[in-house]
N, C-alpha and C positions, 0 to 999 in steps of 0.2 A: 913631342904631342905633334897630333896630326895637323893639317892643315886642313880637310874635310869640316864645313861647316858642323858644327855639332846641335844634339837637340840638350834639352835639359828635363825637370823634374813635369808635371803638368800642374800647369798652376790650380787655384784654389778656386771648386767651383767650377773648370771647365773640366774635369777627368771626363771618361766613360766608361764605360759596362763591358771591359774587356772579354766576361766570357760570352755575352752576349755578340758581341760583335765577331769573337773568333768562329763562332757555332756559323753565322750569318756566312763570314764569306769564306767559311771553307767551304760550304755548299756551292759558290759559285766560284772560286778560285779551288779548284779541288788537289792543286799541287802546293798547295801552303801548309805550313807547318803549324803546328798549335804545339803549347799555349801563344798567346802574343805575350811583345811586352810591347808597353807606351811611352813614347816622350814626347818632347812638345818642343816645339819651334819656337821661341819666346819672342823674337824682334816685331813681327809681325803687327799689324794695329785695328788689321781687319779680319778677313775671313781667319778662322784659326786652323792651324796644320799642326798636325802630328806626326810623330815617326812609326810607324811599323815596325816590328822587328818578329820577324817568324822564318827562326832556326835564322841557317844564312841570309835568308831573301830580306830584305831593306824596302818597304812603301811611303807613299807617304800620302794622309788622309786627309783632304780639306771639306774642312762644314761651316757654314755661319754664324756669327756669333748671337749670343742674348740678348734681347733686346730690338730699340728700334732701329731700326736697317732698310737704304734705299732698296727694293724689290731688286732690280736688276741686278747690280754689282754682287747679291750673293746668291746668285742663282745657280746654284749646282750643276741643272740640267746643262741649261746655257752656256757655260763653263766646260763640261763636261764633251757637250758635244762640238764647241769650236776643240776643242785639243783632237778631236778622233778626229776630226776631218781635215785639220791643221799638216796634225801629225807627218803625212808622205812629203808635203812639197815643202816641210816646213822642220826637219829634224832638231833641231834647239828645243823643241815644246816637249812637254813628259811625256814616255810612252802611258797613254788611258789603260786602263787594267777595268774599272767595274764605276756604276753609277747605280745610286742606292736613293729610293724615291721615301721607302718606307720608313715614317717618323718612328718607329715603335722600334730600332735599332738601336737608334743610339739619341733618339729626340731629335732632332733634323735631317734633311737628305743632307744626302755627302757623296764624296767619289773616292777612290783610288788609284795613284799613281804611282809607274817604278819610282823610285827615286833614283835624281843624278844626282850623285856623290860626285863633291868638287869643292873649291872655292867662293863662297859668298862676300864679299868684302860690304862691312855696314862705315861707321859712323870712323873707325879707323881701324889701318891694317892690324891683320892679328897680328901678336910678337911674333910670331913663328916664322912670318913670310917679310924680309927688306924691301920696303916702298922706295926702290932705286927709281929715279926720275924716267928711266928708259921702261923700265916695267911700269911703272903707272902709267906712260904715254901712252904703252903698247896696249893697255886693257880697253881706256878708254878710247881708241881710235876700235881698236874690235867692237866695245860698244856702239858706235856711230853707225860701223860698217853692218853690224847686223839688225839694226835697225833700218836703216836704207834698204837691207836685203828684204825684211817683213814686209816693207810698204808696196815690194817689184813683185810679191807672189800673189799670183793669180787665183783671186778668193773667190770667183765664178768659176771656174774649173774645178776649184774644190766644194761646191755648195755651201757655198755662203755667200749669196746672193741676197737673203734676206734676214741677213745678221743686221743688216742698219740699214738708213737711210739716206743717204749722201745728199739726195738734194736736201737745201735747206738747215744744213747740220749744225752747222759754224750759228746760226740765227737759235735753234734748237738747245742748243749747250750753253749760251747766253742764258737764255731763258729758264732751262732747266734749271742748271745750279745756282741761280739767283734765286729760284724757287725753293731751294733745297738750304739755301742759307738761314731763307725767313721760318724755316722750317725746323731747323735745329739751330734758333734763337736760345741763346740764352742771357737771364739780364746781365751779363759783367760781358756779354758782346762785344767786340765794336760795330761801330754805324760801317757802313759800307757802299752809301745808297751812288755818294760819288764814284766810285769804280765801277757799282751795277751801273747806272746812268752812260758815263765814260763808254763802257762794252758794249751797251746796245746803239748806242753812238755814232760809233768808228768800226762796225763791223767791217769784213772786205768785201767785196761782190763777189758773187759764186762763182770759183773757181775751175766748175768741171773734173775737180780734181775726186779721185776717192780711192780706199786703198784700207788692208785692212791692218786696223790701229790697233798697239798694244793697252795703250790708256797709262798706261805703270811704269813705264820702260825709263828704269835706272840700274845703279852698280848694282843695289841690296837684292833687285828681283830677276837678274843673271847670274850665272855658275859656271866658274873658270877652273880648267884644267887642272887638279894637285902636281901635276906632273910636269904639264907645261902651264904656267900661272897664264902667261900672254893671248893662248887659246880660248875662246870662249866656248863653254860646250852643251852651254845649257839656257833656258827660258822659262822663268816661273810667272807667275802669280796673273793668269788670261782672267780674272772676273770679271773684267769692266772691258774687255776687247769686242770691236764695232768695226762697222764697213764709215769710215767718214771722212774729212780731211788729214793729209799726212801729218802740215805742217800745225794741226792743232795735235800730236801726237808728241813733236818737237818742241814747244810750248810749254808742254805741260813735263815733260823731262827734266826742260833748263829751268822749270821754278827749283827741281832739288840742287841746280848747279851752281853751288855757292863757291867764288875765288879766292884766291888768297887775299885781292882785295878789298876786295867787298866790305861794309860796312861793319861796326862791332853787332852793332844791330844783328844785321845779314846774317853775319857767324854763329850767333847764338841760337839762327834753327838750322845750319848746319847738321844735318844725317849720316852725308856720304863724303869719302875724302878724294873733293873734286879740286881741296885747297891746295894740294901736296907740288913741291918741284915737279915738275915732268907734266904738269896738270895741263888739257888744253883749257885754253879760254871762252867763254860762250862765242867771244866772235868765230873762234877757230872751228867748232862743231859748227858751225850753220855751215861755213863753209866746207868743211869735211864732208857734212850729210850730203850737202847738195849737187858737191861732184858727184855720190856715191848713189845718188835717186835720179839725178836728171834733172830735180825739182828746184827752180829757180828762188830766192828768196827772198821777197818783198813783202811789205809793212809786216815787217814780222813784229814791231810794240807791241800789235794789237797782240798775237800769241804769246806773246810774252807777260802782257798783262792776263791775259785768260788765263795761263796757265801760274800765275799765282795766286790768281784769287781763288781758284778751282782748288790749289794748295788750301786756303784758307780756311775753304769749305769743308774737306776732307775733316782738316785738324780741327772744325767746330761740332762737326758729326759725332767723332768719335769721344771729344769734351763734353757731347751733352749727353751721351750714353752714360760718362764717370758721374757729369753732373745731379742725372737722375737716376744715381746705384744701378744702374744697371748689365753694371762691370764691377770688380773688384779689383781692375789691374791700375796698382799705383803711377805706372807711367803716366795714364790720362789727362793728371793733373796739371801736367803742364803745359797740355794743348792750348789751353783757354790765353793763355798769356800770348802763345807762337802764332794764335790766331789774331790777333792784335796784333802782331811785327807784318807779318804776311799783308794784310788790308792794308797797313801805312805804307808797304814796299809796291805794292801792287797802283796805289795813287799815287807815291813818285814819279813813278813811270809810264805813267796813264798823262800827268800834267808836265813833265818835261820837255 
């Protein structure tokens, strides 16, 4: 079997009219072969990603999900603009091809990029790839090196100065995610007042740091070379990219970083294979990132608590869509209990 990440059948309720889509894309990408064949990358929880096969050519189409959603996180034009500007200075991002604002084509705005063929690591390593400790470590080291390099990109030279407002970024994030949690409330959601109160009271002083940050930088959003699995060749899912404090990006990444020695409760939230022999511990990640970026690590407990709380909000937002029958994806049912665990873990970190 191939190591290349595979797409599956399109989920019920998330299909597209391939005839209409093909006719539209053929007008804008004249070298595209027809008819189209459509499959879906089914592992994501946010924007929907489809594999579009047109003869030998493979594209990826991204569109927002149905139902309630935060505007900026699902703005296809914004994400396409980021990719278009960033590609010359950061070749690991996908090659953007076309953005469509016309909702009559598939029902929502969307964009298409060239597919980056390779390995995507999810909760566990694919059976065809042995998780040797040396490879596990090399892939995680590559992840941190690329994140540090992203934070060194001259976003001003790429025309992305207006993508975000670095002054006051941390305060806006604390306030914004607190408000998002309230809007995603369901009767069984956990109380998070202790965590949000702690975050509001323990914000670090303005650092003056500003970088282009991905805001969802983790192993299942990067692509490794199938022929050289230690080499990172792609970074995906730029929907939440902005300009802000790079340590917020690191804190959000480490919310997903479950170690072998973490509690059983935390182990139950594991989405990525960061627990395997050879894995970097979170403290090692911070040291490597600091060395590669030149950014000193100070007061990281705040960033760690924020990352855990933000992940709790994301899971609760997705569960909210399931609770209100805005999606038929049964995977979302487990995210309500996961939000409880993440809020408890954030509270423990805050009060440690």
